[in-house]
C-alpha positions as CSV (number, residue, x, y, z in Angstrom):
1,M,-6.8,85.8,-32.0
2,K,-8.3,85.0,-35.5
3,D,-7.2,85.3,-39.0
4,S,-9.6,86.8,-41.4
5,K,-8.2,84.9,-44.2
6,D,-8.8,81.4,-43.1
7,G,-12.4,81.7,-42.0
8,G,-11.6,82.4,-38.4
9,K,-9.2,79.7,-37.6
10,P,-6.5,80.5,-34.9
11,A,-3.2,81.7,-35.7
12,A,-0.2,79.2,-36.1
13,S,1.5,81.2,-33.3
14,F,-1.5,80.7,-30.9
15,V,-1.5,76.9,-31.8
16,T,2.2,76.7,-31.1
17,G,1.9,78.4,-27.7
18,A,-0.9,76.5,-26.7
19,V,0.9,73.1,-27.6
20,A,4.0,74.4,-25.6
21,L,1.9,75.2,-22.6
22,L,0.3,71.8,-22.6
23,F,3.5,70.2,-22.8
24,L,4.9,72.3,-19.9
25,I,1.8,71.3,-17.8
26,V,2.3,67.6,-18.7
27,G,6.0,68.2,-17.9
28,Y,5.5,69.8,-14.5
29,Q,2.9,67.2,-13.4
30,A,5.2,64.2,-14.5
31,A,8.1,66.1,-12.6
32,L,5.8,66.5,-9.7
33,F,4.4,62.7,-9.8
34,V,8.3,61.8,-9.6
35,T,9.2,63.8,-7.0
36,K,6.4,62.6,-4.8
37,A,7.0,59.2,-5.6
38,S,10.7,59.6,-4.8
39,V,9.9,61.1,-1.4
40,A,7.5,58.2,-0.6
41,R,10.1,55.8,-1.5
42,I,12.6,57.3,1.0
43,V,9.9,57.6,3.7
44,A,8.9,54.0,3.0
45,N,12.5,53.0,3.3
46,H,12.9,54.6,6.9
47,D,12.8,51.3,8.6
48,T,13.7,48.9,6.2
49,P,16.3,51.0,3.7
50,D,17.7,49.0,0.8
51,T,21.6,49.1,0.9
52,V,23.0,50.2,-2.5
53,Y,26.5,50.2,-3.8
54,I,27.9,51.9,-6.7
55,V,31.0,50.3,-8.3
56,S,33.2,52.6,-10.1
57,A,36.7,51.4,-9.3
58,P,38.5,51.5,-12.5
59,D,41.0,48.6,-11.2
60,S,38.1,46.2,-10.4
61,N,38.7,42.7,-11.5
62,D,35.0,42.1,-11.4
63,T,33.2,42.2,-14.5
64,I,30.2,44.3,-13.2
65,P,30.5,47.7,-15.3
66,A,31.2,50.8,-13.5
67,G,28.4,52.8,-12.3
68,A,26.1,49.8,-11.9
69,L,23.9,49.5,-9.1
70,I,24.1,46.4,-6.9
71,S,22.7,45.3,-3.4
72,S,25.1,44.4,-0.5
73,A,24.0,40.8,-1.0
74,V,26.0,40.6,-4.2
75,R,28.7,43.1,-3.6
76,P,31.8,41.9,-5.6
77,S,34.6,40.1,-3.6
78,G,32.9,41.1,-0.1
79,R,35.0,44.3,-0.3
80,A,33.6,47.4,1.5
81,Y,32.9,50.2,-0.7
82,T,33.4,54.0,0.1
83,P,30.9,56.3,-1.4
84,N,32.3,59.2,-3.2
85,K,31.2,63.0,-2.5
86,E,28.8,62.9,-5.2
87,E,26.9,59.9,-3.8
88,N,27.3,61.2,-0.2
89,K,25.5,64.4,-1.3
90,Y,22.5,62.5,-2.7
91,K,22.5,60.4,0.5
92,K,22.4,63.3,2.9
93,A,19.5,64.7,0.6
94,A,17.8,61.5,1.1
95,E,18.2,61.3,4.8
96,S,17.2,65.1,5.2
97,I,13.8,64.4,3.1
98,M,13.4,61.1,5.4
99,K,13.7,63.1,8.6
100,A,11.4,66.1,7.2
101,R,8.7,63.7,5.9
102,T,8.7,60.9,8.5
103,P,6.5,61.3,11.4
104,R,8.8,61.5,14.6
105,R,8.3,58.7,17.0
106,Y,8.7,59.1,20.7
107,E,8.7,57.0,23.8
108,S,8.0,57.8,27.4
109,F,10.2,56.5,30.1
110,R,11.4,57.9,33.6
111,F,14.4,60.2,33.2
112,D,16.4,62.7,34.8
113,P,16.7,65.9,32.6
114,N,20.2,66.8,34.2
115,T,21.7,63.5,33.0
116,V,19.5,62.0,30.3
117,S,21.8,61.7,27.1
118,V,21.1,63.3,23.8
119,D,20.0,60.2,22.2
120,D,17.6,59.4,25.0
121,L,16.1,63.0,24.5
122,T,15.4,62.2,21.1
123,R,13.8,59.2,21.7
124,L,11.6,61.2,24.1
125,G,10.2,63.2,21.2
126,F,12.8,66.1,21.1
127,T,14.3,67.1,18.0
128,Q,18.1,66.6,17.5
129,R,18.5,70.4,17.6
130,Q,16.4,70.9,20.8
131,A,18.1,67.8,22.4
132,Q,21.5,69.4,21.6
133,S,20.3,72.8,23.3
134,I,19.1,71.2,26.3
135,D,22.5,69.4,26.5
136,N,24.4,72.7,25.7
137,Y,22.7,74.4,28.6
138,R,23.8,71.6,31.2
139,K,27.3,71.8,29.9
140,K,27.5,75.5,30.7
141,G,26.5,74.8,34.2
142,G,22.7,74.9,33.9
143,R,20.6,72.6,36.3
144,F,17.0,71.7,36.3
145,R,16.3,71.6,40.1
146,R,12.5,71.3,39.8
147,K,10.1,69.9,37.3
148,E,9.0,73.5,36.6
149,D,12.7,74.5,35.6
150,F,12.5,72.0,32.9
151,A,9.1,73.4,31.8
152,R,10.5,77.0,31.5
153,S,13.3,75.9,28.8
154,Y,12.4,77.5,25.8
155,V,12.8,74.3,23.9
156,V,10.5,72.4,25.8
157,E,6.9,72.9,24.3
158,D,3.9,73.1,26.7
159,S,2.3,69.8,25.0
160,V,5.7,68.0,25.3
161,Y,6.0,69.0,28.9
162,R,2.5,67.9,29.6
163,R,3.3,64.6,28.1
164,L,6.6,63.8,30.0
165,E,5.7,65.5,33.4
166,K,4.9,62.4,35.1
167,W,8.2,60.7,33.8
168,I,10.4,63.5,35.0
169,D,12.5,62.1,37.9
170,I,15.0,64.5,39.6
171,P,16.4,62.9,42.5
172,K,16.5,64.9,45.7
173,I,19.7,65.4,47.7
174,D,20.1,63.4,50.8
175,L,21.4,65.5,53.6
176,N,23.1,62.5,55.1
177,K,24.9,61.3,52.1
178,A,25.7,64.1,49.7
179,D,29.0,65.7,49.3
180,S,29.6,69.3,49.3
181,A,29.7,69.1,45.3
182,A,26.0,68.2,45.4
183,F,25.2,70.6,48.1
184,E,26.3,73.6,45.8
185,T,23.7,72.7,43.3
186,L,21.0,73.7,45.9
187,P,19.7,77.5,45.3
188,G,21.5,79.9,47.7
189,I,24.2,77.4,48.5
190,G,27.8,78.3,47.5
191,P,31.2,76.7,48.5
192,F,30.9,78.0,52.0
193,F,27.5,76.7,53.2
194,A,28.3,73.6,51.3
195,A,31.2,72.8,53.2
196,R,29.7,73.8,56.5
197,M,26.6,71.5,55.9
198,V,29.1,68.7,55.5
199,S,31.2,69.4,58.6
200,Y,28.1,70.3,60.7
201,R,26.6,67.0,59.7
202,E,30.0,65.2,61.0
203,E,29.6,67.1,64.3
204,L,26.1,66.0,64.9
205,G,26.8,62.3,63.7
206,G,23.9,62.9,60.9
207,Y,21.0,65.1,60.4
208,S,18.1,64.1,62.1
209,Y,15.7,66.8,60.7
210,P,16.2,69.5,58.2
211,E,15.8,72.4,60.5
212,Q,19.3,71.5,62.1
213,L,20.7,73.5,58.9
214,M,19.5,76.6,60.6
215,D,22.1,75.9,63.4
216,I,24.6,76.9,60.8
217,W,25.9,80.5,60.9
218,R,23.7,82.6,58.6
219,F,21.7,79.7,57.3
220,D,18.2,81.3,58.0
221,R,14.7,80.1,57.5
222,E,14.4,81.7,54.0
223,K,17.4,79.8,52.9
224,L,16.1,76.4,54.0
225,D,12.5,77.0,52.7
226,G,14.3,77.7,49.2
227,L,15.6,74.0,49.3
228,K,13.6,72.3,51.6
229,D,11.5,70.5,48.9
230,L,14.9,69.3,47.0
231,V,16.4,67.4,49.8
232,T,15.5,64.1,51.6
233,L,16.8,62.6,54.8
234,S,17.9,59.2,55.4
235,P,17.8,58.0,58.9
236,P,21.1,58.9,60.6
237,E,23.0,56.3,62.8
238,P,21.2,56.6,66.4
239,Y,23.7,58.8,68.4
240,P,25.4,56.4,71.3
241,L,24.6,59.0,73.9
242,W,24.8,56.3,76.6
243,T,28.2,54.7,75.6
244,L,30.4,57.6,74.7
245,P,33.3,58.9,76.9
246,Q,33.0,62.5,78.2
247,K,35.2,64.0,75.5
248,S,33.1,62.7,72.8
249,L,29.9,63.7,74.3
250,A,31.3,67.4,74.7
251,A,31.9,67.6,70.8
252,H,28.3,67.4,70.1
253,P,26.7,70.8,69.5
254,Y,23.8,70.3,71.8
255,I,25.9,68.9,74.7
256,G,29.0,70.8,75.1
257,E,31.4,70.2,78.3
258,R,29.3,70.9,81.4
259,A,26.5,68.7,80.1
260,A,29.0,65.8,79.1
261,R,30.2,65.7,82.4
262,G,26.7,65.6,83.7
263,I,25.9,63.0,81.7
264,V,28.6,60.8,82.7
265,L,27.8,61.5,86.3
266,F,24.0,60.7,85.6
267,R,25.1,57.2,84.1
268,E,27.5,56.5,87.1
269,N,24.9,57.1,89.7
270,S,21.4,56.1,88.1
271,P,20.2,52.7,87.6
272,R,20.1,51.6,83.9
273,E,16.2,51.5,83.8
274,E,16.3,55.3,84.6
275,W,18.6,56.0,81.7
276,T,16.2,58.3,79.3
277,L,16.8,61.4,77.8
278,G,13.7,62.7,79.6
279,N,15.4,61.9,82.9
280,I,18.4,63.8,81.8
281,I,16.3,66.9,80.7
282,K,14.2,66.6,84.1
283,A,17.6,66.7,86.0
284,G,18.6,70.0,84.2
285,I,21.7,68.8,82.8
286,L,21.3,70.1,79.3
287,D,21.3,74.0,78.6
288,P,17.7,75.6,78.1
289,G,17.0,75.4,74.2
290,L,19.5,72.6,73.5
291,D,17.6,70.1,75.4
292,E,14.7,70.5,72.9
293,K,17.1,70.2,69.9
294,L,18.6,67.0,71.4
295,S,15.4,65.6,72.0
296,K,14.5,65.7,68.3
297,C,17.5,63.8,67.5
298,V,17.8,59.9,66.7
299,I,19.2,58.5,70.0
300,A,20.5,55.0,70.5
301,T,18.8,53.1,73.2
302,P,20.5,52.1,76.5
303,P,22.8,48.9,76.2
304,S,21.5,46.2,78.0
305,P,22.9,45.6,81.7
């Protein structure tokens, strides 16, 4: 806007406004620079922060003035200092900036998602909130039975899962060592089946192959297929077929009272070199169907003469 009386010079109000705008721009740029410098300083101190103490106790005998900033190396009288609320507020703000601006570092190591700690989850690359969410899921009874279960968790991003997949180690449940509580974590297995899996293992003297689970009442192929990849089988103690007395033999699910009596008679009337399960089966001592099941079991070798 021009003033006709002064030969086209800008009006005083225009000049004042322009100067104010210039100062505003300069002030904004300065504030932006200070903010960026402060953030950069906080981030730079992520690994080697400076410890700062503020002395403000009015009853201090030290000559350092109240409010002065001193490092821990020259802390007066070696006394610990507790920051006040205002100082804690600034500390929390600095920590928030540090977490938001500092690139997250992660590690890769073998872990079981059912037992890994929250701290270790953050080491693996999860945020504190994500790690806590995983832990809350477990505390509510959730369990990751397979790697894919962990991948389906809404806090596990696809890129994170692809990086961690080879490091996920979910131990399989040993049919010959696990207790009923461990069996209950398997899909389709409640307290009833878990208890029967333990008791039937005792009757057999140890599982020799997973399909023996189907001997349990109402434990069908569908149930076995649903958990077969989640279990393992350590070798059982060989069944002492050639040394057990008749009563103990009769307690085995594949033998029974009649076959137990026949096995004892066979041992008493056959030379030691003929003591084989095959010969017992040929003699018709075992019931049809049960002979095949017993032949798949781990049987101890006959004792030396």
